[in-house]
C-alpha positions as CSV (number, residue, x, y, z in Angstrom):
1,M,0.0,0.0,0.0
2,A,1.0,3.6,-0.6
3,S,-0.3,6.9,0.5
4,S,-1.5,9.6,-1.9
5,R,1.8,11.4,-1.1
6,E,3.6,8.8,-3.3
7,L,1.4,9.8,-6.2
8,F,2.5,13.4,-6.1
9,R,6.2,13.1,-5.4
10,D,8.4,15.5,-7.3
11,T,10.7,13.2,-9.2
12,A,13.1,14.1,-12.0
13,P,11.9,12.7,-15.3
14,A,13.7,9.5,-16.3
15,C,14.6,7.9,-19.6
16,D,11.9,5.2,-20.4
17,A,14.6,2.9,-21.9
18,C,17.5,2.9,-19.4
19,G,16.0,4.7,-16.4
20,D,18.6,7.4,-16.1
21,E,17.4,10.7,-14.8
22,L,17.0,13.4,-17.5
23,Q,18.6,16.5,-16.1
24,P,19.8,19.6,-18.0
25,S,23.5,19.8,-18.5
26,S,25.5,22.4,-16.7
27,D,28.0,22.7,-19.6
28,D,27.4,25.6,-21.9
29,D,28.1,23.4,-25.0
30,L,25.5,20.8,-24.0
31,A,23.0,23.1,-22.3
32,H,20.8,23.0,-25.4
33,A,21.1,19.3,-26.1
34,P,17.7,18.0,-26.9
35,V,16.0,15.3,-24.8
36,G,14.7,12.6,-27.0
37,E,11.1,11.5,-27.1
38,G,9.7,8.2,-28.2
39,A,6.2,7.4,-29.4
40,L,4.5,4.1,-28.6
41,L,1.9,3.4,-31.2
42,W,-0.7,0.6,-31.0
43,W,-4.2,-0.2,-32.2
44,R,-7.0,-0.7,-29.7
45,D,-10.8,-0.6,-30.2
46,G,-10.3,0.2,-33.9
47,R,-8.3,3.4,-33.0
48,L,-4.7,4.3,-33.3
49,R,-3.3,5.1,-29.8
50,E,-0.1,7.1,-29.2
51,E,1.8,7.6,-26.0
52,K,4.9,9.9,-25.8
53,R,7.8,8.7,-23.6
54,P,10.9,10.6,-22.6
55,L,14.3,9.3,-23.8
56,C,17.9,10.3,-23.0
57,P,19.9,11.4,-26.1
58,P,21.9,8.1,-26.3
59,C,18.8,5.9,-26.1
60,A,16.9,8.0,-28.5
61,A,19.7,7.7,-31.1
62,A,20.1,4.0,-30.5
63,I,16.4,3.3,-30.9
64,G,16.1,5.5,-33.9
65,L,19.1,4.0,-35.7
66,T,17.9,0.4,-34.9
67,A,14.4,1.3,-36.3
68,L,16.0,2.7,-39.5
69,T,18.2,-0.3,-39.9
70,R,15.4,-2.8,-39.5
71,W,13.2,-0.8,-42.0
72,A,16.1,-0.8,-44.5
73,I,16.6,-4.6,-44.1
74,E,12.8,-5.2,-44.5
75,E,12.7,-3.0,-47.7
76,E,15.6,-5.0,-49.2
77,G,14.0,-8.3,-48.3
78,G,10.8,-7.4,-50.2
């Protein structure tokens, strides 16, 4: 069991893939580094559903490149 206080805790956003906290960088060069965002898509009740999830830059890049590679392989395979 948990109290309602647990529902409203102030926690830093975390990467949905690796769980690392997403914090702004203190370096001037990286201060504007974008935080990635993934979209989960699925069909339910005849409707397309979408849920946005936060990703750290390394996970966003890895997931994006993996998706592009799989798509290219599928296109070549026919």
